[in-house]
C-alpha positions in Angstrom: 0.0 -0.2 0.0 1.6 3.6 -0.5 0.5 6.8 0.9 0.2 10.1 -1.2 2.9 12.0 0.5 1.9 15.1 -1.7 -1.5 15.5 0.4 -0.9 16.6 3.2 -4.5 16.6 4.8 -4.3 15.2 8.1 -7.4 13.4 7.9 -6.2 11.5 4.9 -2.6 10.5 6.2 -4.6 9.8 9.6 -6.8 7.2 6.8 -4.1 6.0 5.2 -1.9 5.3 8.3 -5.0 3.7 9.8 -5.1 1.3 6.9 -1.4 0.2 6.7 -1.2 -0.7 10.2 -3.9 -3.0 11.4 -5.1 -2.3 14.8 -3.3 -4.5 17.4 -5.4 -7.3 18.5 -6.8 -7.6 22.2 -5.8 -11.4 23.4 -8.7 -10.8 26.0 -11.4 -9.7 23.8 -14.6 -11.8 24.3 -13.1 -12.7 27.8 -15.2 -12.5 31.0 -13.8 -9.4 32.7 -12.1 -9.8 36.4 -14.5 -10.5 39.0 -14.7 -7.1 41.4 -13.1 -7.9 44.5 -15.1 -8.5 47.8 -16.2 -5.8 49.8 -14.1 -5.0 53.1 -16.7 -6.4 55.4 -17.0 -9.5 53.1 -13.4 -10.5 53.2 -13.1 -9.7 57.0 -16.2 -12.2 57.5 -14.1 -14.5 55.4 -11.1 -14.6 57.3 -13.0 -14.4 60.7 -15.0 -18.0 59.8 -11.4 -19.4 58.4 -9.7 -18.5 61.5 -12.5 -19.6 63.8 -12.6 -23.0 61.9 -8.4 -23.5 62.1 -8.8 -22.5 65.5 -11.4 -25.2 66.6 -9.1 -27.6 64.9 -6.3 -26.7 67.2 -8.6 -27.5 70.2 -9.6 -30.6 68.8 -6.0 -31.4 68.0 -4.9 -30.2 71.8 -7.8 -32.3 73.5 -6.8 -35.5 71.2 -3.0 -34.5 71.8 -2.7 -34.9 68.0 -1.7 -32.5 65.2 -5.3 -31.9 63.1 -4.3 -28.4 61.7 -1.6 -29.3 59.2 -0.7 -26.9 56.3 -2.9 -28.5 53.4 -6.4 -27.9 55.7 -5.2 -24.2 55.9 -4.8 -24.0 52.3 -8.5 -25.5 51.9 -10.3 -23.1 54.4 -8.5 -20.4 52.1 -10.4 -21.8 49.4 -13.5 -22.7 51.3 -13.9 -19.4 52.9 -12.2 -17.1 49.9 -14.1 -18.4 46.9 -17.0 -20.8 47.7 -18.3 -20.8 44.5 -15.1 -22.8 42.8 -15.2 -26.1 42.0 -12.3 -26.9 44.0 -14.0 -25.6 47.2 -17.0 -28.1 46.6 -17.6 -30.6 49.6 -16.8 -33.5 47.0 -13.2 -32.0 46.0 -12.3 -30.9 49.5 -12.9 -34.1 51.7 -12.3 -36.6 48.6 -9.5 -35.0 47.4 -7.7 -35.0 50.6 -8.6 -38.4 51.4 -7.2 -39.6 47.7 -4.2 -37.9 48.3 -3.4 -39.5 51.5 -4.2 -43.1 49.9 -1.2 -41.8 47.3 1.0 -40.8 49.9 0.5 -44.1 51.9 1.0 -45.9 48.8 4.3 -44.5 47.8 5.4 -44.4 51.6 4.6 -48.5 51.1 6.4 -49.0 47.9 9.2 -46.3 47.8 10.1 -44.9 51.5 10.0 -41.6 52.9 12.4 -39.5 50.4 11.4 -35.9 49.1 11.7 -37.5 45.4 9.0 -39.9 46.6 7.0 -36.5 48.2 7.3 -34.9 44.4 6.2 -37.8 42.6 3.5 -38.7 44.7 2.1 -35.0 44.5 2.3 -35.3 41.0 0.4 -38.5 40.6 -2.1 -37.4 43.2 -2.9 -34.5 40.9 -4.0 -37.0 38.3 -6.1 -39.2 40.5 -8.1 -36.0 41.8 -8.5 -35.2 38.1 -9.5 -38.8 37.0 -11.6 -39.0 40.2 -13.3 -35.3 39.5 -12.3 -34.0 42.7 -9.8 -31.2 42.1 -8.7 -29.4 45.1 -4.9 -28.2 44.9 -4.5 -28.1 48.8 -5.0 -32.0 48.6 -1.7 -32.6 46.6 0.3 -31.1 49.9 -1.5 -33.9 52.0 0.2 -36.3 50.2 3.7 -34.6 50.7 2.7 -34.2 54.3 1.9 -38.6 54.5 5.3 -39.3 52.6 8.0 -36.7 54.5 6.0 -37.4 58.0 5.1 -41.0 57.7 2.0 -40.5 60.3 -0.2 -43.4 61.6 -2.7 -44.0 59.1 -5.3 -45.2 61.8 -5.2 -41.9 63.4 -4.0 -39.5 60.9 -6.7 -40.3 58.3 -9.8 -39.9 60.3 -8.7 -36.8 61.7 -8.0 -35.7 58.2 -11.4 -36.6 57.0 -13.1 -34.9 60.3 -10.8 -31.6 59.8 -12.1 -31.7 55.7 -15.8 -32.2 56.9 -15.4 -29.2 60.0 -14.4 -26.8 57.1 -17.1 -27.5 54.8 -20.0 -27.8 57.4 -18.6 -24.4 58.8 -18.6 -22.9 55.3 -22.2 -24.5 55.1 -23.5 -22.7 58.1 -21.6 -19.4 57.9 -23.2 -19.0 54.1 -26.6 -19.7 55.4 -26.3 -17.5 58.3 -25.6 -14.1 56.0 -28.2 -12.6 53.9 -26.8 -12.4 50.5 -24.0 -14.6 50.8 -22.7 -17.2 48.3 -24.6 -20.3 49.0 -21.9 -22.9 49.9 -21.8 -25.6 48.8 -23.0 -25.3 45.2 -23.0 -29.0 45.1 -22.2 -31.8 47.6 -21.5 -34.6 45.5 
């Protein structure tokens, strides 16, 4: 394409330049806009509910003299109370995801030992197992790492893990029912 340089009219030059260079494409065109951040009061409520549920787990652990609050459960609380509508936050994913990943961890521990590479391999396998079982819950992959590296007694650990995951779900359910206009949790149970 040639531009007529003898015509100095701004309109014609702009028109010629506009045709010579295509407008840059927007890679985000047609996508949904980012969600609005929650109101400060909503964010504060979510944090208070998460803290209350996690403190309850600490109390239960103190009574039982067993660690009930583990990092993957705290990460689960962040998902359940922070983004309750996500598939990762639904009860099926929270409870079954942790239990499946614990099973993968115990299998890796039994077959390959307690080495860090076993924990890493196990976490990857656990992600695949959760995907196949349609129970995606990213914090649960860390449960595999906890099992492999700490080798907790499964007779004690698995029921406590299931109970902790259920407590998060039940507290999230109660909290969503207690607030008007809150996102209903869970979106689905199973």
